[in-house]
N, C-alpha and C positions, 0 to 999 in steps of 0.2 A: 503493499498499501503506500503511495506516497503522501508523505507527510505534509499536513495544511491545506492540502486538496479540498477536503469538505469547504462548503461553503457556509453551512450553517453551525452554530455554537453546539456543543454537547456539554450539558450539565450532569456530571457522573457524580451520583449519589450513593452513599452508604448506605444500608437499611438500618436500622432501628437495633436495639436492643431485644435480646431473644432469652427464651427462657436456659436453654444450653448457655448463652454467655454470662447470664447473672449465676448459675453452677457451676462457671468454669469448667466446660467440658468440651473438648475439639469438635466441632460441629462441620464443618468441612462442606461435602456437598451432599448434607441432609436434606430431602425432599420438604419436610413441614416442620419447623421448628417456631411456637408461636410467640411473636412479638409480646415483653411484658409490658406492665403500666409504663416502665420508665422508655420504651422500646415506642411505644405509642405515642409519648410527649415529643420524642426526639423529632419524630416523621409532622410532629404537629409544628413543630419550629422550622425545620425544613420547609414548611407548607408556607408558612405565614414567611419567611425568606423570600422566597420564591414570587408568592404573590407581591413583597414590596419590591421587587424587583422588576420584576414582569408584567404585574399587572392582572386583574381576572381576565380569565380565557384566552392565555397567549397560545400562540399559532406555535404552539410543542406534539411532537411526535413523540408517542411516551412508548417506553420500553422498557423490560423488567428480566431479572432472569426469574425463571419459572417456578422457583422455589417461593412456599406460601409466607417464607417474612420479608421476602421481596415485593411478593403481590400486596401484603397488607400495609407492607410503608406506603407503596405505591397510589392504593385506596385513598390514604390520610392525605396524601400531598394534592390529589386529584382533587378532594373535597375541596382543599383549599382554594385551589386555582380555577373551579367549578370546569374541569375537564371531565368527559366519559370516561371513567376507569374502563369499562368495556371495550375502547377501543382501542385498549392497548398493546402491544406486541408482544412476543417473548421469543426466548430462544437461549436453547441450552448452551449456550457456547457460552453465556454471560452467567454460568455458575461459579460456586466457589472453587475452591482448589479442591481435590479429592483427598483424600486421606486415608483411603485405604482402612486398613482393621485397626487402626487406631480414631477412627471416626465415632463418635459418640463418648468415648473414654472421657473419664476425668483428669485434667492436665497433670494434677498432682501424681495420679499412678503410671501415666506415662512417663513422667519423670524420675519418679523412682525405680525404672525399669532403663531407661536408656540415656538418661540425663537431659540437660535443656534442651528445648522444645524452641526456643525462640533465641533469635541471635541477637545480642543487648546492641550491636552497635546498628544493625538494621532492621532490627524488629520483624526481619523476615521467619517464616514458620519454618521449621525444620522438614524435609519429606519423608512421609512415613515411608517403609522397606518397600510397602507394594502402593503407595499413596503416588500421585500426580505430581512429575516434575516442573519447573517453573518454563522450563523450555516448551515443553505440551502448553500449560496454561497459555503462554505468548501466542503458541500459534494458533489455538482455538479464537481469541480473542481477537487476533489478525485478521483472523477469516472472517470473523463477522464484521471486524472496522474494512476490509476490502469488497465485502459482497454489497455492505451500504453506503460506500464509498459515493455515490452516486443522488445519495437525497442530500438536496439542499436546504432543508426544512431545520430547525432551530429542534435541538433533542434532546428529553431528559430518561435518563439509564439510570436504572434502578440496580445496583449490584452488592458486591461483598468485599470485607476489605483486603484480600489476596490479592483475587481477582481483579480488582478494579484500581490496584497500586499495578499491577502487570500492565494492565490496559492503558492507565494515565503513561507507563513508561513508554509505551508503544507508541501514543499517539505525540508525545509531547520530544521524540525522537533522543529517550535517553541514551547512553551507551548500556551495551549489554553488559551485565555482573559476570564475569569469570566464573564465578562460584556457583551462581546459579543459572546461567545458561541464559537470561533475558532481560531486560530494563528491570527495574522496580522504582516507581515514586516512593516518595517518602509518605509514611502513614497517615491516616486523616484519622480522628476520632468518628466514633460511630455516628449517624446523625449529621454526618458533615456532604456538602455538597462542593465541588470542584466545576467551573467554567473552561472548558480549553476551548479555543478560537484559533486557528489559522498555526495549531500547533503550539501555543501558548498557555498557560494555565494559570486560573486565578481562583483563589476561594472566597464561594460565595456564602458560603456558613459554616463556620466551624462548630460541630455539634459537641454534646456535652458527655458524647460516649466514652468508656472506661473501659472494658472488654476487648482484650487484645486481636481476637480475631471473631 
């Protein structure tokens, strides 16, 4: 994909806190882990921030990971924007990193077995032995970007912590991290929204989330 070729702006949002986040369990690509009350509050904050920036009924194409937590977050934001949630599109390439046999387990239990699972320098999540690698994430999100590059509209994309960091890195042309095999943008708290336009990123709303993934 040619960087900066899209004419529209991309608002990339990280879903709100879930019951897995609150319990400090590795969530990964689990299909449905419901939002907590804090997660719904974060979605409300994103909706208010986007409405303040874009106004009611903005010309936005709605996209989301097909997971329940992403769609719940989108539903709240869409209500603030007075947009029809039913018009949203989903794509499995927008899901979170696949955690393999670590998925659903408590962080503490995995750390007790294998040591730290989060790099303190980059906050990158360690890849599970049977999990998805960062290069694979870059390949799938890059494929989605290439397939939708002709869309000239502004877009709202509800994603996840790790997969959105990889996609934002691809979209802004960050160098490939040799240890990961992909670019990786800086981490943003849950409930955050970043705008990418012409390959440049601006944080529209910094969320109050605290869970690492």
